[in-house]
C-alpha positions in Angstrom: -20.7 10.9 14.3 -20.1 12.2 10.8 -17.6 9.8 9.3 -16.3 12.4 6.9 -14.8 14.4 9.8 -12.0 11.9 10.7 -11.1 11.7 7.0 -11.0 15.5 6.7 -9.0 15.9 9.9 -6.4 13.3 8.8 -6.3 14.9 5.3 -5.7 18.4 6.7 -3.1 17.3 9.3 -1.1 15.5 6.6 -1.2 18.5 4.3 -0.2 20.8 7.1 2.6 18.5 8.1 4.2 18.1 4.7 5.7 21.6 4.3 7.6 21.4 7.6 8.5 17.8 6.7 10.1 19.1 3.5 12.1 21.7 5.5 13.1 18.9 7.9 14.2 16.6 5.1 16.3 19.3 3.5 17.9 20.4 6.7 19.0 16.8 7.7 19.6 15.8 4.0 16.9 13.2 3.8 16.9 13.6 0.1 16.5 11.4 -2.9 19.5 12.5 -5.1 20.0 10.2 -8.0 23.6 11.3 -8.3 24.3 10.1 -4.7 21.7 7.4 -4.2 22.0 5.5 -7.5 19.2 2.9 -7.8 18.1 1.0 -10.9 14.4 1.7 -10.2 14.8 5.5 -10.3 12.4 7.1 -12.8 13.6 10.7 -12.7 16.8 12.7 -12.2 15.5 15.5 -9.8 16.6 15.8 -6.2 13.4 15.4 -4.1 12.9 15.4 -0.3 12.1 12.0 1.1 10.6 11.4 4.6 7.0 11.7 3.4 6.4 8.9 5.9 6.8 11.5 8.8 3.8 13.5 7.5 1.8 10.3 7.0 2.6 9.1 10.5 1.5 12.4 12.0 -1.7 12.5 10.0 -2.5 9.0 11.1 -1.5 9.0 14.8 -3.1 12.3 15.8 -6.4 11.4 14.1 -6.4 7.9 15.5 -5.9 9.2 19.0 -8.7 11.7 18.6 -11.3 9.4 17.0 -10.5 5.8 17.7 -11.0 4.2 21.1 -7.7 3.1 22.7 -7.6 -0.7 22.8 -5.0 -3.4 22.6 -5.3 -3.4 18.8 -4.9 0.4 18.7 -1.7 0.1 20.7 -0.4 -2.6 18.3 -1.1 -0.4 15.3 0.6 2.6 16.8 3.7 0.6 17.8 3.9 -0.9 14.3 3.6 2.5 12.7 6.4 3.9 15.0 8.8 1.0 14.1 8.2 1.6 10.3 8.7 5.4 10.8 12.0 5.0 12.6 13.5 2.5 10.1 12.1 4.5 7.2 13.7 7.7 8.3 17.1 5.9 8.8 16.7 4.6 5.3 15.9 8.1 4.0 19.0 9.5 5.8 21.6 6.8 5.0 20.2 5.6 1.7 21.9 2.2 1.9 20.0 0.3 4.6 20.0 -3.4 3.7 16.6 -4.5 2.3 16.9 -7.4 4.8 17.0 -4.8 7.7 13.9 -3.2 6.2 12.3 -6.6 6.0 13.0 -7.4 9.6 11.4 -4.0 10.5 8.3 -5.0 8.6 8.1 -8.3 10.5 8.5 -6.5 13.8 5.7 -4.1 12.9 3.5 -7.1 11.9 4.4 -8.8 15.2 3.2 -5.8 17.1 -0.1 -6.0 15.4 -0.5 -9.7 15.9 0.6 -9.5 19.5 -2.1 -6.9 20.1 -4.8 -9.4 19.1 -5.1 -8.5 15.4 -5.5 -11.7 13.5 -7.4 -13.6 10.8 -10.2 -15.3 12.7 -12.0 -16.5 9.6 -12.3 -16.1 5.9 -15.2 -16.7 3.5 -14.8 -19.7 1.3 -15.5 -18.7 -2.3 -17.0 -22.1 -2.8 -19.4 -21.7 0.1 -19.2 -21.5 3.9 -16.7 -19.9 6.3 -13.3 -21.1 7.2 -12.7 -20.5 10.9 -9.1 -20.0 12.3 -9.9 -19.6 16.0 -10.9 -23.1 16.9 -7.7 -24.9 18.3 -4.3 -23.6 19.6 -2.7 -25.2 16.5 -5.1 -23.5 14.1 -4.7 -20.1 15.9 -0.9 -20.4 15.6 -1.3 -21.0 11.9 -3.7 -18.1 11.6 -1.2 -15.8 13.4 1.5 -16.9 11.0 -0.8 -16.3 8.0 -1.5 -12.8 9.5 2.2 -12.0 9.6 2.7 -13.1 6.0 -0.3 -11.1 4.9 0.7 -7.9 6.6 4.3 -8.1 5.3 3.2 -9.1 1.8 0.8 -6.1 1.5 3.5 -3.7 2.9 6.0 -4.9 0.3 3.4 -4.8 -2.5 2.5 -1.2 -1.7 6.2 -0.3 -1.3 6.9 -1.7 -4.7 4.1 0.4 -6.1 5.6 3.9 -5.5 7.7 4.0 -8.7 6.0 7.0 -10.3 4.6 10.1 -8.7 1.1 9.8 -7.3 0.9 6.1 -7.9 1.1 4.7 -4.4 -0.9 7.2 -2.4 -3.6 7.1 -5.0 -3.9 3.3 -4.8 -4.0 3.4 -1.0 -6.6 6.3 -0.8 -9.0 4.2 -3.0 -8.3 0.9 -1.2 -8.8 2.4 2.2 -12.0 4.2 1.1 -13.4 0.9 -0.3 -12.6 -0.9 3.0 -14.3 1.9 4.9 -17.5 1.6 2.9 -17.5 -2.2 3.5 -17.0 -1.7 7.3 -19.8 1.0 7.3 -22.1 -1.5 5.5 -21.3 -4.2 8.0 -21.9 -1.8 11.0 -25.3 -1.0 9.7 -26.3 -4.6 8.9 -24.8 -6.8 11.7 -21.8 -5.5 13.6 -21.9 -2.1 15.2 -18.3 -2.3 16.3 -17.3 -2.0 12.6 -18.0 1.7 12.8 -14.6 2.2 14.4 -13.0 0.2 11.6 -14.8 2.4 9.1 -13.4 5.5 10.8 -9.9 4.0 10.8 -10.3 3.3 7.0 -11.4 6.8 6.2 -8.6 8.2 8.3 -6.1 6.2 6.3 -7.8 7.3 3.0 -7.7 10.9 4.1 -4.0 10.7 5.0 -3.1 9.0 1.7 -5.1 11.7 -0.2 -3.2 14.4 1.7 0.1 12.9 0.6 -1.2 12.6 -3.0 -1.5 16.3 -3.2 2.2 16.8 -2.8 3.3 13.6 -4.4 1.5 14.2 -7.8 3.9 14.7 -10.6 6.2 16.6 -10.4 6.4 15.4 -6.7 7.4 17.9 -4.1 8.1 15.0 -1.6 8.6 11.3 -1.9 6.9 8.9 0.6 10.1 6.9 1.2 10.1 3.5 2.7 8.3 4.7 5.8 5.4 6.3 3.9 4.7 3.4 1.7 5.0 0.7 4.3 3.0 2.7 6.9 0.1 2.9 4.4 0.6 -0.7 3.3 0.5 -1.8 7.0 -2.7 0.1 7.5 -4.4 -1.5 4.4 -3.3 -5.0 5.6 -4.6 -4.4 9.1 -7.9 -2.8 7.9 -8.6 -5.8 5.6 -8.3 -8.0 8.7 -10.3 -5.8 11.0 -13.1 -5.3 8.5 -14.2 -8.9 8.9 -11.4 -10.8 7.2 -12.0 -9.2 3.9 -8.7 -10.1 2.4 -10.3 -11.0 -0.9 -11.8 -7.6 -1.1 -8.5 -5.9 -0.5 -6.8 -8.3 -2.9 -9.3 -7.4 -5.7 -8.9 -3.7 -5.2 -5.1 -4.0 -5.2 -5.1 -6.6 -8.0 -2.9 -4.5 -10.4 0.0 -4.0 -8.0 -0.6 -7.5 -6.6 -0.1 -9.1 -10.0 2.9 -7.0 -10.7 4.3 -7.9 -7.3 3.8 -11.6 -7.8 5.3 -11.5 -11.3 8.3 -9.4 -10.2 9.0 -11.7 -7.2 9.0 -14.8 -9.3 10.9 -13.2 -12.2 13.8 -12.2 -9.9 14.0 -15.7 -8.3 14.0 -17.4 -11.7 16.7 -15.0 -12.8 18.8 -16.0 -9.8 18.4 -12.7 -8.1 17.2 -11.8 -4.6 13.5 -10.8 -4.8 14.1 -7.9 -2.4 16.7 -6.1 -4.6 15.1 -3.5 -6.9 15.3 -3.3 -10.7 13.5 -1.7 -13.6 11.2 -4.5 -14.4 8.0 -3.3 -12.7 4.9 -2.6 -14.7 5.2 1.1 -14.1 8.7 1.0 -15.5 7.5 -0.8 -18.7 4.7 1.7 -19.1 7.2 4.6 -18.8 9.3 2.9 -21.5 6.2 2.6 -23.6 5.8 6.3 -23.6 3.2 7.0 -20.8 3.7 9.9 -18.5 3.8 9.8 -14.7 0.3 11.2 -14.6 -1.1 8.7 -17.0 0.4 5.8 -15.2 -0.8 7.0 -11.8 -4.3 7.5 -13.2 -4.2 4.0 -14.7 -3.5 2.5 -11.3 -6.0 4.7 -9.5 -8.9 4.2 -11.9 -8.1 0.5 -12.1 -8.4 0.4 -8.3 -11.7 2.4 -8.4 -13.2 0.0 -10.9 -12.0 -3.1 -9.1 -13.1 -1.6 -5.8 -16.6 -1.0 -7.1 -16.7 -4.6 -8.3 -15.5 -5.9 -4.9 -18.4 -4.1 -3.1 -21.0 -5.6 -5.3 -19.7 -9.1 -6.1 -20.2 -12.3 -4.0 -17.1 -14.2 -2.8 -17.3 -16.5 -5.8 -17.7 -13.5 -8.1 -14.7 -11.9 -6.6 -12.6 -15.0 -7.2 -13.8 -15.2 -10.8 -13.2 -11.5 -11.4 -9.7 -11.6 -9.8 -8.8 -14.6 -11.9 -10.0 -13.1 -15.1 -8.6 -9.6 -14.6 -5.3 -11.0 -13.1 -4.8 -13.1 -16.3 -5.3 -10.0 -18.4 -2.9 -7.9 -16.3 -0.3 -10.7 -16.3 -0.7 -10.9 -20.1 -0.1 -7.2 -20.4 3.0 -7.4 -18.2 4.4 -10.2 -20.2 3.8 -8.4 -23.5 5.5 -5.2 -22.2 8.5 -7.3 -20.9 9.0 -9.3 -24.1 7.6 -7.1 -26.9 7.5 -3.7 -25.2 9.9 -2.3 -27.8 7.0 -2.4 -30.3 5.0 -0.2 -28.1 7.6 2.5 -27.7 6.9 5.8 -29.5 9.0 6.2 -32.7 11.0 9.2 -33.6 9.1 11.1 -36.2 12.2 11.8 -38.2 13.0 8.1 -38.5 9.5 7.0 -39.6 
């Protein structure tokens, strides 16, 4: 089967679903109005429909049901997506859902995936060999716990990366496409079952690209909590299903991953809850330095493309070296912008 067809179908369904989703969001007041929903992480003052996750959900679920064989893992994915959609729409409507409620929803979605049999069976040791996690009941339990943590971590990392228009769906479209290429390669070399993972990856990429069309600045719709966590959930699951390629996904997502890790630790060291938002993310600092929404989104997208190309060509040891080197560079840039960012701000021409 032509693997471009699932991607095209998911892309088209998402695009077709967004205009009625905008109408739905306006009718039921699922809106991001900074005057009503004040949040320190807001980057613009326009009132924009939320509920983009509904269009993402429809783009994914219909295409999955058409092209992906229905198995236990498929059921687990669909249940997880539904949980995230419901909680996300409630968050869009009432604006003030506790971040801890949202976190519980993420764990429930991850549990649905793990309960359906999706788990980390092995990972490649960068120093050589393979670490197997399916040997004893104790190791399997540990692997399931690590799977839960991985899925929830990726969902939050992607959710924290939607601060400017076009940023989050662009990152996901690239990451899913890279994972699709990896699964396609594996299906041709050693594991024919990976062809379905490749389809699922390209479906996810097509859906994210469809959202990107309407989320590019100035955005006509925001993804909301449901849109970002649904796509993050898919990336986390795809990294597992594509042969435990967590390092590949981590390298592609290295820019948002580094920002996530720094932000998480920074909030804890400041005595704040890591789940409460602020204006300390990398995209906020880039906005303060004078970059536009489009420039920041392109920075994230092109960075993901470059790192994704590296992930496809490097060995496990090479990925570790690249991730360490690039991660240090990104962290250095984040620290510079946080502590010396005022020197990067554009000056008023009248003031010299």
